[in-house]
N, C-alpha and C positions, 0 to 999 in steps of 0.2 A: 545312720554314717560314722565312722570310727573319730575319733577326735586324739591330739596329738599326747594326752597320756597314756593313748593306748597301742600306739604306732613308737616301737623304738628308735631313736635316733639319738646320736652322738657327735662329736667335732673329730673325728677321726674313722678312717676304715670305712666300710662299703656303706653304712648309714653316717656317713659324715655329709657337711654341708653342701658338697657337692651332690650329693645325692638325694635329699631331701626330698625335691620336687618328683623323686620314681617311688618312693616308700607307701606311699596311699594318695587315691584323688584329692581329697581336701588341701594336703601338703602342695601338689598339683596346681589345684584351683587359686590357692596363695601365692604360688613362685609367677603365677601369668600378672599380679600386678608389676608394671615395669620399671616403676621407681622404690627399688631395695635399699637397705639399710643392715649395717653402717658406712656409712664414706668418709671421705678423707676431705675435711673443711679447712681452707687456707684463708684467712682474715682477708688480704689482699684482693680475693676475687669474688667479696660477699657483695650485696645490696645493703646501704644504710636502712633500716628499717623502721616503721612508722607506728602509728597507734593501731592500727591493723594487725600487727606481730605482737602488740602487749599481751603476757602472761602476768596474770594480777595470782597471787598465793592466799588461802586461807589454810594458812594448818592452824591445827589447835592438838593440846594432850590428848591421846585418848590410846586404848587397850590393843596391843596387838598379841600376834602367836609367833613363831616362827616355824617353818615347815621347811625340808629339804625334797625338791622334785626341781626337775628340769636342770640338771647339772650345777644346782646352786642352793644357796639357801634365802628365801623369801622370809619377807615381815609382813604379815597378812592382820589387817584391822579387824575388828570386831564390827563395826558400825560404821567403817566408811564417812568419818563427819568430815574431816579435812575434805580442802578440794580446790581447784584451781580452775579460774574464768577466762575463756580463751572467745574471742567472736562473739561476745555475749552468752558464749555456754557454757554452761558446770559441768564441770567432769570431778567424779569422787576419785580419791587416791584409795585403790585398790591391792598396790601390792609394790614394797618396795625388795628388790633384790641385787646380786655384784656379779660381774664379770669381771676375770683375770686372765690378760691384761685388758687394757681398757680396746671396745669394740670402736668408738670412733676415733681419728688421728685428726689431734687440730695443730696448723703449721710445721708437719712434720714430725711432730712429737706425738707417741704413742705412749699412754700414761700407765702406771702399773696395777691401775684398777678403775676400773667404773661402776657408778650405782644407778640403776634406772628405778623412777618412782611411775610407776605404770597406773593413770588415770581412765574412766571409762565413764562416759556421757550415760544417761537413761536408755536410749537406745544401743548401747553394746558398743558405739564407737568410742576406740581407746588416743589418749595420747601421751605422749612419754618426755620425762625431761631426765636426760643425762647429764650425771656431775662425774666430772672425771678426777682422779683423786692418786696422790703422793701416799706411800705409805714410808711412818715414821718411825723411830725407836720411840718405846713407850712400855710402861707398865698399867697395870691396871690398879684402882679406876683411873681412866682418862676417856676424855672426849665424850664419844656418846653416852658413856656411862654415865659420868660424871653429872650430864646433862637430864640423865631417866629418871621420872619420879619412880621407878619398879623395874628391875632388868631380873629375873629368874629364869635362866635356862632350862632349869631343873623340871620345874612344872609349865614352861612353855608362857608364859606372863611378861610382858614387857611393857610398859605404861610410858610414852615420852611423845615430844613434839618432834613430827617427822621434820621440820624445819631444821633440825642439828644434822642433815645431812646435805643442809644446802651450804655453799661459799657465800661471804659475808657480802661478796659485788653480785650482785643481779645485772650481770651482763650476758649475752647468751645470744647464741643465734639457731636461728630456725630455720626448718625446711619439713619436705614431705616426703614421707618416704613407708620403712614397713616395719613388722615386728622384725626382731632378730632370730628370734626363733621357731620352726615350724608351729604354726602353716605359713609364717612367713607374709601374713595381709596387710594390706594396704588398702586407701589411704592414711596413714597415721601423720596426724601433725609432731614432730620432733623441734624439744628445746634441749639444746646441749649448752652447757654454761661456760663460759669463756676461762673463769677464774679455776685453779684445782681446790679443792678441797684435803684435808689430809685427817687419814685414817691411820690408827697405831697399827703396827704389828699385832702386839699384843689383844688387841681386839678382834682381830681377824683372826687370831689363832684358837679362839674360842670354836669358829665354826671350817678348821682348817680339812675335815674331814667331808666336811657336807658343799663345799664348795669346789669343781673340779678345776686346776688351772690348765688353763687354755681353753675355757668355754667362751670363747669369742668367736663372731663370725667372720671370716675375711670378709677385707673392705670390698662394696661393690660398686658400680659404675653410676657416677655421678648425672651421666647424661646432660637433656640441656636444662635440669633444674634449676629454680632460683634460690641461693642460699642467703637468708639474711640476718645481719648482726644489730643486733638492738643492744643499745646504752641506754 
């Protein structure tokens, strides 16, 4: 069976989002999951979350390398030491990547950038944390670089705590959706932070050739799914 690195896809044209499900059987199978992502979230239409929606972060300093694939830059950990716990299950952090502009829309506002922190359980089940970001003026070193123990793009080695990509206030929305790139499989537990983070334009300029602008999947129908707001 071909996987999604073997079958070309993009965000425009004949292999854009509208046609992903036609490109191969694997993509077709993923698209059959009814609750797709991303979605528009309205705070006023959410349900108050409780302990069942609680997400616990256990991030630590570890070594990453950066790779360019799937139309964006990815930071991939060597040992997957950082993790989150949801519903009593442990999900290891496997990938950090970017979408410009944001894929999710909160209260009718689309952010310039969205960071996805992708996690995986031992059985291969994914969980994704989405952080919407403003892009601000700034010069290097700043932000993530200032907090990193090592940031060496020439040698493809970065050492940092991934919590530097999380906003200070941990208020988030939780819903069940899908991956936002082929094969768009589900169910995926999504946690989208309400507070925006800040990333400087200088920081992003390091990856301007790797991050495709407009690499955001169009909004999907919310249908009848429940969206929780956890404070």
